[in-house]
N, C-alpha and C positions, 0 to 999 in steps of 0.2 A: 791834881785838881779833882774834886769830887763832882759826881754827876747827880742831878736830881732824879728821884725815883721814877717819875714818868718817862725819863729818857732811857732807862734801863729796860731791856727786853730779854730777860733771862730765858734760856732754852729749857723747856721742860724735859725731863728724862722720859716722860710718857708720850712725847710726840717727837717725830722726826720729820722735818720739812725738807723737801727736795723738789726741784723743778717747780711745777705748778700744783704739787700735791702735798698732802700731809698724811702721815701714817700714825694712827693712834695705837701705840704698841700695847697698851694695857688691854684693849679689846680687839686688837688686830683688825682695825677698820681703816680703809683707805678713803680719803676725801680730797676734793679739790680745795684750793686755798680759799675759795668762796664758801666752803662748808658743805658742798654737795657730796653725798655718799657715792662711792664708786664700787660697783659689783666686783668682788674678788673672793674666791674660795678661801677658807680658813688656812689650809696648808700653803696656798700660794702667798697669802699674807705673811705667814711665818717665814717663808723663804725670802720675801721682800724685806722683812724686818732684819734678817741676818745681813743681807747685802747693804741695807741702808745704814746699819751701824758701822759699816766699814766702807764709806764712799771712796771711790777711786782705787780701791784695792782689789786684787784678784782673789776671789774666794773659791777654793777648790770644791769639786763636786762632793768629795768625801766629807769635807767640813760642813757643807750644807746639809747633806743627808744625815750626818750624825747629829746636827743641831735640831732638825725637824723630825727625823724618825729614829731617835736614839735606840730604841728597843725593838725595832721592827725591821725585818729584812724586806727591802724593796729594791727594785731595779732602777737603772738610770731613767727609765721611761717616766716614772713618777715625777722626778725632778724636771725632766724635759717638759712635761705637761704643765707644771707649775710656772716655769719660765715663760712658756707660750701664753699662759693665762695672765701673767703680770704684764707682758708686752701688749696684749690686747687691751688691758685696763688702762695702760698709760698711753695708748695710741702710738706705740713705739714700733711701727712697721719697719723702719730702717735699722732696727736693733742698735740705735745710737745711745739709748739710755741704759738698757741692760745689754751689755756687750758679751758675746761669747768669745773667750780666749781659747783657741783650739788646744786641746789636750791638757789645759791648765785649770779652767773653771769659768767663772762669770765675774763681771765687774759692773757695779752701778756707777755710771758716768753722770752724776747729777751734782750740781752746785747749789748749796742752800741759798745763795744770793738770788737765784732765779725765782724764788718764791715771791719776790716783789712784783714780778711781771706775770699777770694771769694769761697773757697771750701765749698759748702753747707753741704756736708756729715760731714766734720770736725766740722763745726759749730753745727750741730745737735748733734753729739757725745759729744762735749764739753758742750753743753747746758744740755743734759740729765744728765751728770756727776754732773754738778753744781746743778741741781734740786734735784738729789739724796742726795747730801751733805746737801743742805738746808733742805730737808725733814728729814734727820737724826738729824740735829741740832734741828729742831723744835720739833721732837718727844722727844728728850732728855729734852728739856725745859719743855714740857708738863708733862713728867714723874716726873721731879724734883718738878714742881709746884704741881702735884697731891700728891706727898709724903709730901710736906710741908703742904698742905691743910689737909691731913688726920691727921697729927700730931697736928696741932693747932686747928682743928675742923672747922665745916661748918661756924660758925659765922665770922671767918676771911674772908671768901670769900664774905659773904654778906655785908661786910663793903665797898666793891667797886662795883659799878654797872657793870653788865655784858651786853655788847652789844648783840643785838639779833643775829648777825652774828657769835658770839663766843659761843653761847649756844649749849650744846649737843642736837642733834636732835634725837628723838626717834619715832619709829613706833610700834604700838601694833597691831599685826596680829590677825585675828579672831581665837579664840580657837577652836581646833577640838573637836567635840562632840561624845563621844562613848556611849551616853545614848541610850535607846530604848523607843519607845512610843511617846506620844504627846509632851513631853517636849524637844525632840531632836531639837537642833538648836537655841532655844530661850535663855535658861539659859547661854549657852556658849557666846552668844553675850552680855548678860548682864554683864558677868565678864569682857570681853574685853572693853566694852563701859565704865564701871565704872572706869577701870584703866586709860583709855584715859582722862576721865573727871577729875579724881583726880590729875593725873600728870600735867595736864594743869593749875592747880591752882597755881603752882609754877612759879615764874617769871624767874627761872634759867633753864628752859627747853623750847625747842621748840618741840611741839608734833604734829606729822603729823595728818591730819584730818582722822576720821574714814572711810569716804567714799573712800579714796584712799587706806588705809592700808587693808581694807576689800576686795579689788579687788583680793587679793591673796588667797581667800578662796578656799580650796580644791586643791591647787596647791603645787607642791614640793617646799620646802623652800631652795632657793639658796640665801643665805644671801648677798653675794656680789652683785648679780644682782639686788635684791630688794633694797639694799642700794644705788646702783647707780641710779635706777629709781626714788626712793623717795628722794634721797639726805639726808639720815640719817646716824647717827653714830652707833645707837643701834637698835636692833630688839628684841621685846618681843613676844615670841610665847608660846603656851601651849595647854592644853586640859582639858576637864572636863568630868566626868562620874557620872551619878546619879544611885545609886544602892539602891533600897528601900528608906529609909529615910536618906541616907548618900550621901554626895557629895564629890567626889575626884577631886581635881584640881592640875594640875602640870603646872609649868611655868619655862621657861629658858630665860636668857638674852644672846644675841649673839652680838659680835662685827661685825657690818655690813661691815667693811672694809675687813676682812679676814675670817669671819665666825666662829671665835673661840668662845668657851663658856666662858662667864664671870661669870655666876651664874646660879644655878638651884635649885629648891626645889619643894616639893609636900605637899599637905594639904588634910587631910581626916577628914571631919567634918560632923556634922548634917546639913541637908539641910538648916535649918534656919540660919546657920552661913555664908551664902554666902557672905554677905557684909563685915563681919569681915575678911574672907579669902582675899577678894579683898584688904582690907587695909593693911594686912600683906605683900602681894605681892608688893604693892606700896612702903611701907616703906623700904623693902629690896632692891628693884630696885633703889630707890632714894639713898640709902646708897652706892650702888655699883658704881654709876656714880658720886659720890663725893658730893652729896648734901643731905639735909634732908628736909622732909616735916613733919611739926609738926602740926597735927590736931587731934581733938577728933575722936575716932572711931564711925562710924555711927551705929545707931540702926539697928539691923538685926533680922528677924524672918521669919518663914515659910510663914506667911501671906504676908509679904512685898515682898518676892521672888515671890509668886504667883501673886501678883498685877502687878509686873513688867512684868511677863510672859504675862499676858493678854494685857497689854499696848503695848508690842512689837508685839504681834500678830495683834493688830489693826493697828499699823504703817505699818506692812508688807502688810496688806490688802489695805490700802490707797495708798501706793506706787505702788501697782499693778494696781489699778483702781481709779484714781483721778476723781471721778464723784459723782453725787448725791447718787447713790447706794453704791459706795465705801466709801463715807463719813458716810453713815448710819451704815455700817458694822463696821467701825472704832469706831463710837460712842458706839455701842453695846458691843464691846470688852472692852472699857474703863469703861462702867457701871459695867461690871463684875470685873474689877480691883478695883473699889471702894467697891464693895460688898466683895471682898476678903480681903481688908485691908483699911478701911475708914480713917486710920491715915497715909497712905502713899500718896505722892504727885502725883504719876504716873497717876492714873485714872483721877484725876482732871485736870491735864495738858492736857490729851487727850481730855476730854470733852470740855475744853476751845477752843482747836484748832478746834474741830468739829463744834461748834456753830459759831466760827469766819468764817470758810469756808462757812457755810450756809449764813451768812450775806454778804460776799464779792461776792460769785458766784451765789447767788440766789437759792441755793439748798433748797428744801422744802419751797419755797416761799408761797405755799398755806397754810402751817401750821403756820408759824410765820413771822412777819415782820422783816425788817432789824434791827430796833431798839430793838425788843424783842430778836432776836438771839444774838446781840452784848451784851445786858444786861446779858444774861445767860452766855456768854463766859467770861465776866468780873468777874462774881461771882465765877465761877470755878477757874479762874486764881488767884484771890485773895486768895482763899482757899489753892491753891497749894503753894503760897508764904508763907502763914501763917504756913503751915506744914513743908516747906523746904526752909527757908530763905537763904540757901547757894547753892541752885540749879539754875544754869544759865538758864536752860530751862523754869523754872517757870517765871523768869523775861522776858525771850524772848517772850513767848506767850502773857504776859501782854503788852509788848511793841507793839506787832502787833495789839492788840485790841485797845490800845490808838491811834494808827495810824488811824485805820478805824473810830474811833470816832471823829477824827479831833483834838485830843489832842496831837499835835506834840511835844511840849516841854516835856511833860510827857513821850512820846514815846522815844525821844532821851535819856532822863535820864535813863529809864529802859534798853535801849540797852547798855548804858555805864556800868550799873550794871552787866548785863549779860556777856558782854565782859570781864570785870574785873574778874569775877568768872571763866570764861573758855575762855581764849584768843585763844585757838586752834580750837574753833568751827567755821568752815567756814560758816556754815548755818546761824549762828547769825550775823556774819560780813556781809554776803551778804544781808540778810533781812533788815539790818539797812540802806540800801541804799534807801528804800522806803520813809521814812520821809524826807530824804535829797532831794529827787526829788520833793516832794510836796512843799518844801520851796524854790525851785529854785537853790539849791546847786548841780547842775547837775554834774560838774566835780568831786566834792568830792564823789558823789554817784558812778560814774564810777570807780574812784580810789578804793573805798571800795569793789566793785565787783571784780576788778582785784586782790586786796589783798586776797580776799577769794579764788579766783582761784589759787593764788600762794600757799596758805596753803594746798589746796586740789587739787593735780594734776589730779585726776579723778573726778572732780566736776560733779554734776548731771545736767541734761538737763535744769532744770528751771533757772539756772544761765544765760543761753542764753536768756531765756524769759525776765528776768529783765534787762539784758543788752540791749535787743531789745527795751524795754520801755525807758531806759535811753537815748538811741540814738534817739528814736522818740522825746523825750523831747528836745534833742539837735538839732532837725530838720535835722538829718542825716539819713533819712529814708532808703536810699539804704543800708547803713551799718546795720541798724536795721533789715532789711529783711534778710540780710546775717546771722546775729546772730540767728534769729528765725529758719532759715533753718538748722542750725547746730544741732538742737534738733533731736534725733533719732526718736521720735514720738511726734508730737505736741498734747497735751491733749486738751480736749474740752474747758477747762477754758482759755487756752492761745489763742484760736481763736479770742477772742474779741480784744486782742492786735494786733494780726495778721491782723484783719480787719482794725484797725486804721492805721497800717503801709501801707497796700495796698492803702487805701484812700489817705494817705499823698502822695503816689507816683502817684496818679491819675489812679490807676488800679481799676475802679469801679466794674467790674464783679468779680474779685478775692476778693475784699472787701466784696461783698454781699455773696459770697459762704462761706467765712470764718465766717462771722457773723451768717449765718444759722446753722453752726456746733455748735457754742456757744449757740444759742437759743434753741437747742434741749434739753440741760440740764438746761437751765435757761429761761423757757418760761415766757412771760409777761414782759420782760425787756423793758424799754423805756428810752428815753433821760431824761424825767422828773425824773424817778427813779435814773438814774445815777447822775443827777444834785443834787438830794437830798443827795446822798451818797458822791459824790466827790467834789462838788463845795466848800464846807467848808474846804476841805483839802488844796486846792491850795491858796497860799498867793497872787498869781497874777491871778485874774479872767480871764485875756486874755488867759492864758494857758489852762484853762478848756474849754473856748469857742472854742479853736482850736480842742480839743478832741471832743466836741459836734458836730462840723461841720463835722469831719471825720466820726463820727457815723451816721450822716444823709446821707452822701455819701454811706455808707455801707448798708443803708436801715433800720436803727433802727427807729421805729416810735416815734413821739413826746410823 
């Protein structure tokens, strides 16, 4: 049956109506349905336009930023300000219209049918009711699906690929340590770190990076608050206590949405069973969230636990003081780790990192050359891989050494292996940007750093360091300087990059001052030395010559 023309109300492609508002996309203007203009900045209107064309869908931050700022490097702050501006304009104090979906993006919850009702309060009330109904239906579907999955087994779920956005998201909080003496604080981290690493091996989980989840050390556990801040579905928390030769570990799994307990258990074992206890916790946790991790239990012994203890003490020392002295202390702790257990990978990985640091930053230049330091680093890394072929960190350190040696293809391959073993390790993801920069894949490197920042909401300062480098490579030196200044404290090793950025901006005095800080820890560095180290890494020699010229401006001798 045909309809008369007056009855047909075709939707114009130039207008999008939602709630009690109309967005005129051609001129990016927001109005009420009565035609009154609503004050909204142009970039905010562009963000709203993207959301309005996909009502009810989750639009990622990356998608929004690419749509609104395609050729400009901006931080999440710009998008956050636009979202706040939109909510103000819509009177959306409850965030019911523009919803934040933690760790995934934003969703415009607006129904075009609401345009018929100019009463904003009525619209909001009806919208909230509709969302509650949708949430109830979704929850029912999830419960039914979970029941079916439990009945038919985990293999049924593995038959269909799971999109990353649909994966359960888990954060492992630092375990409280009720031990006394020198071991306090280290073994508890080993338990939590091991659980993070093991869970991340499964492609059916999204595991929040350790750096972010460990920010809650020593703080009261408000599951809902932490869940919102990290954007996770589950929290695993626990404690450990060493009493003589025994280790007691307790763990509990919480629903991060309402704080309810999903599962809890305790383990009282000989100290040498630490890694077996970790595996039992992992398997039980995996079962409780509807998936299974089928792997052989790792070898565990008192010696292995002791080796990990020394390795962690070394890492803590280097994190506190990234300098020649800090690196030497880091090395001594890892020598103790090897002495404690020559068959564990931990000490060898630490030694590989220490010699790699010597090579790159010129630490202990008087004792060994760049080539000698790198050779020692490679030997220790290869030993670690031999002892632990399933440890992502072993491949990670080998990838970094390949990079410094100019073996870029091998480096990229090792990074791929490391990421496959532990896809939640933001540190590995971020570090993989270096070989991409050397081969000129600058945008890919920047994307990789952003991805690492997304996994780790509380990422460390040196991510800004590498982003500064990437933006220097992109010749966006103003943005590069902004990144470097975001570091809470710029370490001596980063001052070389800072000097290059200042030189790029024509700030010769500041460049010289920054380089002088770097040279205090790396005396004797020259352009000739840097050429020997870096020229072979750059596939385009012109890009290295740009760096050399900036070093000259900063006062580095030939």
